[in-house]
N, C-alpha and C positions, 0 to 999 in steps of 0.2 A: 510153488514158490516163484515169485517174479524175478526178472533178470537182476534187478538191483539187489535183492536179498541174496541171490546165489553169488553174485560178485563180492558182496560184503563178507559172506562166509568164507570164500576163497582167500580174500585178503587177510581176514582175522586169523585163520588157521595158518596161513603162510607166515604171518608175523610171529606167532607162537613157535613155529618150527624153527625159524631163523634164530630166535632167542635161545633155543636149546641146541644149536648146531654142534656144541662141544660133545654132545652125546653120540654124534654120528661118526663112526670110524671110517677109515678108508675102505675097509672091507664091506661095511654097510653100504657105502655109496656105490661101490662097484656092483654089489648085488642088486641095488635098486636101479642102477642104470641098465643092467642086463634085463631086469623085469620090464622096464620101459621099452627097451628095444624088442623084446619078445612080444609085448603087447602090440607094438607097431607092426610087426610081421603078421600076427594073427589078424589085425585089422585090415591090412592090405590084401590078405588072402581070403577075408570074409569067413574066418573059422568061427562059426556061431557058438559051438560048444565051449571053446576056450574063452571067448568073449563073455559068455554067461558067467564064467568063474572069475574073470578079471574085474568086471564091473560089479559094484555093490548094488543091492536091490534099491537103495535110496539114492543112487547116483544122480547128479545134476550137472548140467553143462551149459556154458555159454560159448557158442561157436564163433568162427571168424566173422560171420555175418550178424553177430549179436542176437542169435536165435537160441532161446532156451530149449534144452532137450533132456529127456530122461533116458534110463537104461535101454529100454526097448527101441527108442528112436536112434540111439547111437549104434546099436547092433544092426538094425535094419539098414541104416545108412552105409555101414561098412560092408554088409553083404551085397547091397545094391552096387556100390562102387567097385567091388571086386569083380562084378560081372562085365565091367568095361573091358573090351578086347585090347584097348591101347591105353592103359591107365598111366597117369604121370609117375615118374620115378621120384620117390620121396625118401629123403634121408634126414638124419637128426645129428646135431652136434651142439657144441658150447653148453654142456650140461652144468647146472648148479643144483646140488642136492643137499638138503638138510633133513635130519630125522631125530626122533626120539624112539624109545623102544616100540611104540605103538602108532606113531604118526610119521608121515614123511611128506615133504614138498619137493617135487621135481619140476624144474623149468629147463627148457632147451629150445634151440632154434630148429625150425623145420625148413627144409630146402626141397621144393617141388619143381621138377623139370618136366615140361610138357611141350608138345609141338603145337604152335599157333601159326596158322597160315603158312605151313611148310617150314617154319623156322623154330628152333628150340628157344623157349623162353623159361626163365628161372623166376620163381616166386618164393618169397621168404615170409615166414610167420613165426610167432613164438607161442609156446604153450606153458601153462602152469597147471600141474596135476597135484591134487591132494589125495594121499593114500592113508588108509588105516589098516592096522593088522587085526584081523578078525578070525577067530578060530584057528590061530596060528599061521595064517597066510595073509599076504598083502592083497588088498582090494582098492580099486580106484573109487573114491566117493565124490570127487568133483574135478572139473576141468574148465579152464578158461583159455581162450586163444585170441590172438589179435594179429593182424597183418603188419609186416614191417615194410612200410612204404615211405616215400619222401626222401629228399636229398640227404638228410642226416642219417637215416637208417640205411640208405643205399651205400653211403660211404662207410658206415660201420660194417655192413655185410662184406663189402669189398676188402676191407682191412682184414677181417677174420678169414675170408677165403684165401687171401694172400699168404697168411701164416701157414695154413694147411698146405697150400701149393708149394711153399718153400720147404716144408718138412718132407714132402714126397718128391722134391726135385722136379717139379712140373714146369719145365721151361716154356712149354706151349701156353700155359695159363698166363704167364708173365708177358710173353710176346703179344698176347691179345689185349692185356690190360695196362701195358706201359705205352706212353706216348713215344713217338719216334725220336723226340729230342730229350728223352729222359736223362737225368743226371743223378748220380749217387755218390755220396761221401761216406766212406766206410769208417770203422772205429779207429783206424790208425791214420786217418786223414787222406787216404787214397781216393782219387776221383775216377769214376768210371761212367762211360756212356751206356746206352742200352745194350749194344752188342757186346761190350766188354763185361757188363754185369751178367748177362745171360751165359757167356762163356765161363765166367767164374762159378756160376751156379752149377753148370754141367760138370765142371772139374772138381767141385768140392767133394772131398772124401770123408768129411766128418759125418758122424751119425747123430741125428737129433731125435732123442726118445720122447721129449716133451717140450713144447713151447707154449708158455702162458703169457697172456697180455693183461696188464694191469694199469691202473692210473690213467686210463685212456680218456682223452678229451677231444671232441670233434667240433670244429667251428666252420660253418659254411657261410660264404658271402657271395651271392650270385652264382657264377659258374666255377667258383673256386672253393675247395675244402682243405683245411689244414688239420691233420690228425697228429696228436702227440700221445706218448705212453711209454710203458716199460715192457721190454721182452725179458722173460726169465727162461733160460734155455738150459736143458739138461741132456747129456748124451755122452759121446766119446769122440776124442780128437782122432785125426788120421793115424797118429802113432800110438793109439790105444790108451791114452790118458783120460781120466774122467773130465767131462766138460760140464761146468756149472757157471754160467755167465748171467749177468744182468746188463742190459743195455737200454738207454733211453733213446727213443726215436722221434723223428719228425718226418711226416710224409705229406706231400702236397699233391692234390688231385685237381684236375680241371675237367669240366664237362664239355665234350665235343660231339656234336650231332646226337645229343641226348644221352650219351654214354660217358661215365666217369673213367678217366685214365690217370695213372700215376705219372707225374711229370718230374718230381724230384723227391729225394729222401736223404736223410742223414741219421747215423747212429753214433752214439758215444758210449763207451764202456763205463759202467758203474763199478769202481774197484771194490772187491770183496776179498776176504782172506782165502776163499776157495776158488776164486775165478781162475780159469785157464785161458790165456790169451794167445 
């Protein structure tokens, strides 16, 4: 099958799965995400026997370099990569999963960290997996991947990484990705500079169980990017009350010496009946 036909099949099956998303429960999605992560672990370890079970015999793939591959190609590539004494550190996030009783589409971001010329470099890509349930178990029948490069996607990746860093209170990440003249306007109108914002992050005693980003829009003009969207936050306040908030945000980034940095941000609370402020 040529690359064009493989890609068309992936898109067609993906469209069908998205149309049937209502049949996919939270438990189904959790199980499929675990399947995907287990597959990733076996791939990184080069576990040939497990990969033989995971890949369908008629598996077809379009890799990041737009090279078509079959089941044996994918397995041999994983086994060969696992022999690397210093492999890149690869992780997966921002999952979107839809399914029917016998088909599933899994898409997620891939984050690969590797040493280049003595410095750590991070590479982003995205994968779309199509699965079918055969003989009572899931198998991967198709996969397509593409790199996430360019100013637009770099800004998108930085925004998503920032959400995760905030959730885990990673002040070091923000120190590296905030401009020295960063200014922040909070939901109550308070204004903080970089050092004040970092201090507030370190002192924050709330628990954030889940932070979702929706309605995101990115506009880049030269060395400036403006990102808007909505944060949906669930967790627990410092005094043990349920936390369920929605906030609209605007974040401005500038590129300096080839690297994007946040220079300003503002959030506004979206009132809801269950929001805790």
